[in-house]
C-alpha angles and dihedrals in degrees: 000000000000111000119207140191126210114210111185136121092219116086092205091057089057091051093050096047093045090048090054093045091050087068088070112072093204096054117096126187110233099182146334111235121188098192137019094252090060089050092050091053092049094047092052090074105017137061126220131178100214137023126200101206131194117202109206102063134140122259095014130021119236098249094043088054090048092051089054094061117092097199107016122187121238109301131210111186116219112189145135092228118088097181093079096056095104092052089052096055090047086060090052097247113174094230143344115229119194115214126272095041128170127233090252090057090044090051091056089055093049092052090058093062109108090216088058090048096054093175140006090255100044129060134161130218144145119257120231093268090052095248109146113249142160126221116219124198108218129157092357095304137091118244121194118218122183111228094228090060095056113106098182144323123233126198115221112179109295092349138070126215117214113204113196133171093270109017147030120221128187116205134175109247146086127279088237088066088065096040090059092046108042122082109263093216091064105029133043137170114250099171137014087260103035140067116182136198111240092210094059099049111121098184145335121225121177108309095344135090120205119210113172104304095340127099116204123192123232114223119221095240092049098054090099088067090058089058089065087073092065 
């Protein structure tokens, strides 16, 4: 899961950003902060992956707050002021969103987050009709696979093989790339080399999972994940 923090003194901004983030099943709100001091206190004892940061706030301005952090998370600036954009990129912010921003523009910012791009060959996004999908780079082209069509993913050396309902794709990458990207409610790791889709399991017998004509082993250390089904 990707945890995120919203830092903004406007309540409506929190509602908009959370509403957009709710479209991504692997995004989890860590906390709503309404000024930078509140965010500093939270970050002293908690970790987040992404911050959505407003600039013009009381007590402490957004960039002054950002400069005070030794190891800041990924930052997407959300502000009504365009004149500070250059300062933002000098501070290595992921993107600079000018209010009011659309979901389409928000999506472009999300796709720049390195955590969301877990490998050079694997990215996640939402298609136009909001069906969850992944885009796989294979043989110099991008292939879209809808998440609900994936049966399982198998790691083979430096590659992963994605088995879906209608295709099989081999892509260079680690199985951990997919674990960090796929929604945990629908996919879980059952073996050091296998991730399965919960929705496509036909049956479980002993240490084996049956999905259509495929038999997938269950590793000893991953049996706890199977218990999540019950």
